[in-house]
ZANU-66108 format. One record per residue (C-alpha): residue in one letter; y, x, z; residue number from 1. Coordinates in nm, 3 decimals, decimal comma. Each point is the difference from the previous one (the first is absolute). Last residue first. Example, Ala and Ser with C-alpha at 12.3 -4.5 7.8 and 13.67 -1.06 7.14 Angstrom:
# residues 2
<martor residuo="S" py="-0,106" px="1,367" pz="0,714" num="2"/>
<martor residuo="A" py="-0,344" px="-0,137" pz="0,066" num="1"/>
//
This chain:
# residues 140
<martor residuo="A" py="-4,371" px="0,573" pz="-5,395" num="140"/>
<martor residuo="R" py="0,008" px="0,024" pz="-0,353" num="139"/>
<martor residuo="D" py="0,242" px="0,286" pz="0,001" num="138"/>
<martor residuo="V" py="-0,193" px="0,164" pz="0,244" num="137"/>
<martor residuo="G" py="-0,338" px="-0,036" pz="-0,183" num="136"/>
<martor residuo="D" py="0,177" px="0,160" pz="-0,301" num="135"/>
<martor residuo="A" py="0,120" px="0,272" pz="0,192" num="134"/>
<martor residuo="L" py="-0,297" px="0,082" pz="0,144" num="133"/>
<martor residuo="Q" py="-0,146" px="0,027" pz="-0,351" num="132"/>
<martor residuo="Q" py="0,265" px="0,187" pz="-0,141" num="131"/>
<martor residuo="L" py="-0,036" px="0,272" pz="0,329" num="130"/>
<martor residuo="L" py="-0,394" px="-0,042" pz="-0,072" num="129"/>
<martor residuo="E" py="0,059" px="0,107" pz="-0,401" num="128"/>
<martor residuo="A" py="0,287" px="0,305" pz="0,133" num="127"/>
<martor residuo="A" py="-0,290" px="0,144" pz="0,234" num="126"/>
<martor residuo="R" py="-0,238" px="-0,022" pz="-0,276" num="125"/>
<martor residuo="S" py="0,234" px="0,221" pz="-0,207" num="124"/>
<martor residuo="L" py="0,049" px="0,244" pz="0,301" num="123"/>
<martor residuo="T" py="-0,347" px="0,038" pz="0,040" num="122"/>
<martor residuo="A" py="-0,021" px="0,108" pz="-0,356" num="121"/>
<martor residuo="R" py="0,277" px="0,257" pz="0,043" num="120"/>
<martor residuo="D" py="-0,113" px="0,111" pz="0,295" num="119"/>
<martor residuo="F" py="-0,350" px="0,049" pz="-0,155" num="118"/>
<martor residuo="D" py="0,136" px="0,164" pz="-0,329" num="117"/>
<martor residuo="T" py="0,205" px="0,250" pz="0,241" num="116"/>
<martor residuo="L" py="0,354" px="-0,030" pz="0,060" num="115"/>
<martor residuo="D" py="0,267" px="0,221" pz="-0,172" num="114"/>
<martor residuo="A" py="0,049" px="-0,203" pz="-0,287" num="113"/>
<martor residuo="L" py="0,080" px="-0,291" pz="0,250" num="112"/>
<martor residuo="L" py="0,298" px="0,218" pz="0,116" num="111"/>
<martor residuo="P" py="0,124" px="0,021" pz="-0,322" num="110"/>
<martor residuo="R" py="-0,013" px="-0,330" pz="-0,075" num="109"/>
<martor residuo="F" py="0,142" px="-0,138" pz="0,307" num="108"/>
<martor residuo="R" py="0,367" px="0,016" pz="-0,148" num="107"/>
<martor residuo="E" py="-0,068" px="-0,133" pz="-0,309" num="106"/>
<martor residuo="A" py="-0,142" px="-0,342" pz="0,167" num="105"/>
<martor residuo="A" py="0,342" px="-0,084" pz="0,101" num="104"/>
<martor residuo="A" py="0,144" px="0,049" pz="-0,375" num="103"/>
<martor residuo="R" py="-0,276" px="-0,145" pz="-0,177" num="102"/>
<martor residuo="R" py="0,048" px="-0,320" pz="0,252" num="101"/>
<martor residuo="Y" py="0,379" px="-0,005" pz="-0,059" num="100"/>
<martor residuo="Q" py="-0,089" px="0,021" pz="-0,411" num="99"/>
<martor residuo="S" py="-0,222" px="-0,293" pz="0,088" num="98"/>
<martor residuo="L" py="0,292" px="-0,180" pz="0,211" num="97"/>
<martor residuo="A" py="0,244" px="0,045" pz="-0,302" num="96"/>
<martor residuo="A" py="-0,250" px="-0,132" pz="-0,272" num="95"/>
<martor residuo="A" py="-0,098" px="-0,285" pz="0,215" num="94"/>
<martor residuo="G" py="0,383" px="-0,077" pz="0,034" num="93"/>
<martor residuo="A" py="0,050" px="0,037" pz="-0,396" num="92"/>
<martor residuo="A" py="-0,304" px="-0,265" pz="0,005" num="91"/>
<martor residuo="T" py="0,220" px="-0,237" pz="0,206" num="90"/>
<martor residuo="I" py="-0,089" px="-0,057" pz="0,385" num="89"/>
<martor residuo="E" py="0,040" px="-0,374" pz="0,104" num="88"/>
<martor residuo="I" py="0,224" px="-0,169" pz="0,206" num="87"/>
<martor residuo="R" py="-0,024" px="-0,364" pz="0,082" num="86"/>
<martor residuo="T" py="0,294" px="-0,226" pz="0,009" num="85"/>
<martor residuo="A" py="0,033" px="-0,298" pz="0,224" num="84"/>
<martor residuo="R" py="0,164" px="-0,371" pz="-0,096" num="83"/>
<martor residuo="G" py="-0,255" px="-0,093" pz="-0,215" num="82"/>
<martor residuo="D" py="-0,235" px="0,039" pz="0,242" num="81"/>
<martor residuo="H" py="-0,418" px="-0,002" pz="-0,096" num="80"/>
<martor residuo="P" py="0,044" px="0,172" pz="-0,322" num="79"/>
<martor residuo="D" py="0,251" px="0,262" pz="0,176" num="78"/>
<martor residuo="P" py="0,246" px="0,077" pz="-0,280" num="77"/>
<martor residuo="G" py="0,057" px="0,344" pz="-0,135" num="76"/>
<martor residuo="R" py="0,162" px="0,301" pz="0,088" num="75"/>
<martor residuo="D" py="-0,051" px="0,350" pz="-0,167" num="74"/>
<martor residuo="V" py="-0,128" px="0,325" pz="0,160" num="73"/>
<martor residuo="W" py="0,021" px="0,348" pz="-0,142" num="72"/>
<martor residuo="G" py="0,318" px="-0,030" pz="-0,225" num="71"/>
<martor residuo="E" py="0,166" px="0,272" pz="0,194" num="70"/>
<martor residuo="S" py="0,296" px="-0,288" pz="0,084" num="69"/>
<martor residuo="E" py="-0,311" px="-0,235" pz="0,112" num="68"/>
<martor residuo="L" py="-0,124" px="0,300" pz="0,241" num="67"/>
<martor residuo="R" py="0,367" px="0,028" pz="0,148" num="66"/>
<martor residuo="Q" py="-0,008" px="-0,381" pz="0,043" num="65"/>
<martor residuo="V" py="-0,352" px="0,010" pz="0,181" num="64"/>
<martor residuo="L" py="0,145" px="0,257" pz="0,277" num="63"/>
<martor residuo="A" py="0,332" px="-0,200" pz="0,030" num="62"/>
<martor residuo="T" py="-0,203" px="-0,310" pz="0,063" num="61"/>
<martor residuo="M" py="-0,270" px="0,197" pz="0,217" num="60"/>
<martor residuo="S" py="0,328" px="0,109" pz="0,238" num="59"/>
<martor residuo="P" py="0,084" px="-0,352" pz="-0,010" num="58"/>
<martor residuo="Q" py="-0,310" px="-0,161" pz="0,104" num="57"/>
<martor residuo="A" py="-0,050" px="0,296" pz="0,266" num="56"/>
<martor residuo="I" py="-0,304" px="0,222" pz="0,022" num="55"/>
<martor residuo="R" py="-0,368" px="-0,007" pz="0,119" num="54"/>
<martor residuo="E" py="-0,101" px="0,073" pz="-0,375" num="53"/>
<martor residuo="R" py="-0,240" px="-0,303" pz="-0,020" num="52"/>
<martor residuo="Q" py="0,255" px="-0,205" pz="0,159" num="51"/>
<martor residuo="A" py="0,262" px="0,118" pz="-0,222" num="50"/>
<martor residuo="L" py="-0,245" px="-0,046" pz="-0,312" num="49"/>
<martor residuo="E" py="-0,040" px="-0,352" pz="0,073" num="48"/>
<martor residuo="S" py="0,348" px="-0,078" pz="0,058" num="47"/>
<martor residuo="I" py="0,067" px="0,178" pz="-0,319" num="46"/>
<martor residuo="R" py="-0,266" px="-0,280" pz="-0,175" num="45"/>
<martor residuo="A" py="-0,292" px="0,153" pz="-0,138" num="44"/>
<martor residuo="P" py="-0,119" px="0,060" pz="-0,332" num="43"/>
<martor residuo="G" py="-0,370" px="0,227" pz="-0,041" num="42"/>
<martor residuo="L" py="-0,203" px="0,113" pz="0,251" num="41"/>
<martor residuo="L" py="-0,047" px="0,349" pz="-0,124" num="40"/>
<martor residuo="E" py="0,266" px="0,070" pz="-0,230" num="39"/>
<martor residuo="L" py="0,254" px="-0,215" pz="0,269" num="38"/>
<martor residuo="E" py="-0,175" px="0,227" pz="0,276" num="37"/>
<martor residuo="A" py="0,084" px="0,359" pz="-0,160" num="36"/>
<martor residuo="L" py="0,341" px="-0,101" pz="-0,080" num="35"/>
<martor residuo="V" py="0,044" px="-0,101" pz="0,301" num="34"/>
<martor residuo="R" py="-0,130" px="0,313" pz="0,122" num="33"/>
<martor residuo="W" py="0,192" px="0,233" pz="-0,210" num="32"/>
<martor residuo="A" py="0,366" px="-0,179" pz="0,110" num="31"/>
<martor residuo="V" py="-0,147" px="0,038" pz="0,394" num="30"/>
<martor residuo="T" py="-0,062" px="0,377" pz="-0,085" num="29"/>
<martor residuo="S" py="0,380" px="0,013" pz="-0,102" num="28"/>
<martor residuo="Y" py="0,088" px="0,077" pz="-0,316" num="27"/>
<martor residuo="S" py="0,231" px="0,328" pz="-0,134" num="26"/>
<martor residuo="S" py="-0,328" px="0,143" pz="-0,093" num="25"/>
<martor residuo="G" py="0,114" px="0,371" pz="-0,090" num="24"/>
<martor residuo="P" py="-0,254" px="0,184" pz="0,203" num="23"/>
<martor residuo="V" py="-0,303" px="-0,257" pz="0,126" num="22"/>
<martor residuo="R" py="-0,017" px="-0,042" pz="0,334" num="21"/>
<martor residuo="G" py="-0,229" px="-0,298" pz="0,035" num="20"/>
<martor residuo="A" py="-0,357" px="0,219" pz="-0,020" num="19"/>
<martor residuo="L" py="0,147" px="0,170" pz="0,338" num="18"/>
<martor residuo="R" py="0,059" px="-0,337" pz="0,162" num="17"/>
<martor residuo="T" py="-0,340" px="-0,122" pz="-0,138" num="16"/>
<martor residuo="F" py="-0,178" px="0,265" pz="0,116" num="15"/>
<martor residuo="R" py="0,161" px="-0,029" pz="0,344" num="14"/>
<martor residuo="S" py="-0,075" px="-0,372" pz="0,049" num="13"/>
<martor residuo="T" py="-0,382" px="0,047" pz="-0,171" num="12"/>
<martor residuo="A" py="-0,045" px="0,275" pz="0,280" num="11"/>
<martor residuo="R" py="0,114" px="-0,233" pz="0,277" num="10"/>
<martor residuo="T" py="-0,152" px="-0,251" pz="-0,082" num="9"/>
<martor residuo="L" py="-0,311" px="0,160" pz="-0,080" num="8"/>
<martor residuo="E" py="-0,005" px="0,155" pz="0,343" num="7"/>
<martor residuo="L" py="0,051" px="-0,332" pz="0,168" num="6"/>
<martor residuo="A" py="-0,267" px="-0,214" pz="-0,159" num="5"/>
<martor residuo="L" py="-0,205" px="0,261" pz="0,060" num="4"/>
<martor residuo="R" py="0,064" px="0,070" pz="0,344" num="3"/>
<martor residuo="D" py="-0,071" px="-0,384" pz="0,054" num="2"/>
<martor residuo="M" py="-0,309" px="0,012" pz="-0,171" num="1"/>
//
């Protein structure tokens, strides 16, 4: 089990790094991860986003300002604390994220076409299992 966990971590990290190198993208993978987190988990404070991404709060503030200038995120009041704001993804941000994901996936399309039907089915099942594992970690 330990070896499998290590191999999965290594392979998925490398795959994610390669997938994240989208030609023409002027944003870091952190920016895309923040948009993905907001899409998946909903609005969050800047401090929460910084903690999740393990970056300094001033860096996250600057990133959020840049995303806001693109119209990809909005600030809104925190319903639990009137002094705080929460960041949420906009429709334009979701569209940009979707486009980024399609561009990232496009890099692998020719390689997938070279695989057998069995191997593609295996990867499809592996993607489902990886999602289950990620969901389990999120809940833990």
